[in-house]
C-alpha positions as CSV (number, residue, x, y, z in Angstrom):
1,M,-33.0,266.5,-72.1
2,E,-33.2,263.0,-70.5
3,E,-30.5,264.3,-67.8
4,W,-33.0,267.1,-66.8
5,K,-35.7,264.7,-66.3
6,Q,-33.9,262.7,-63.7
7,V,-32.9,265.9,-62.0
8,L,-36.2,267.2,-61.6
9,F,-37.3,263.9,-60.6
10,R,-34.5,264.1,-57.6
11,L,-35.6,267.3,-56.7
12,I,-39.5,266.1,-56.5
13,E,-38.6,263.2,-54.6
14,A,-36.2,264.9,-51.9
15,T,-39.1,267.6,-51.3
16,I,-41.6,265.1,-50.9
17,M,-39.3,263.0,-48.2
18,L,-38.8,266.4,-46.6
19,A,-42.4,266.8,-46.4
20,I,-43.1,263.3,-45.0
21,G,-40.2,263.4,-42.8
22,L,-41.6,266.5,-41.2
23,L,-45.1,265.1,-40.9
24,V,-43.4,262.0,-39.1
25,T,-41.3,264.2,-37.1
26,L,-44.5,266.4,-35.5
27,T,-46.9,263.3,-35.3
28,I,-45.0,260.6,-34.2
29,L,-41.7,262.0,-32.6
30,K,-43.1,264.7,-31.0
31,P,-45.6,263.0,-28.6
32,I,-42.7,260.3,-28.1
33,Y,-40.3,263.1,-26.8
34,E,-43.2,264.4,-24.4
35,H,-44.4,261.2,-22.9
36,F,-40.7,260.6,-21.9
37,G,-40.8,264.3,-20.5
38,I,-38.3,265.8,-23.0
39,A,-39.1,269.1,-24.1
40,F,-39.4,269.3,-27.9
41,L,-38.0,272.3,-28.7
42,G,-34.6,274.0,-30.0
43,N,-33.0,272.1,-32.9
44,V,-36.2,270.0,-34.1
45,W,-34.9,270.7,-37.5
46,V,-32.0,268.3,-36.8
47,N,-34.7,265.6,-36.1
48,W,-36.7,266.6,-39.0
49,F,-33.7,266.4,-41.0
50,G,-32.4,263.0,-39.8
51,V,-36.0,261.5,-40.2
52,S,-36.2,262.9,-44.1
53,Y,-32.6,261.5,-44.9
54,L,-33.3,258.2,-43.6
55,F,-36.4,258.0,-45.8
56,F,-34.4,259.3,-48.8
57,S,-31.9,256.7,-48.0
58,F,-34.1,253.7,-47.6
59,I,-35.8,254.2,-50.9
60,Q,-32.5,254.4,-52.9
């Protein structure tokens, strides 16, 4: 039973990191890109996942 609690905790933690990464990507990275004249479209999910992964890794 303890193992299931750990799995559930990690799943919730990863979901929260994805949400925070999306928030940071849209509120911080998008204005930075647009300030430098770079269109923020196309593979935005790559940036979102990268930011989320960094947050998840730094917490570990």
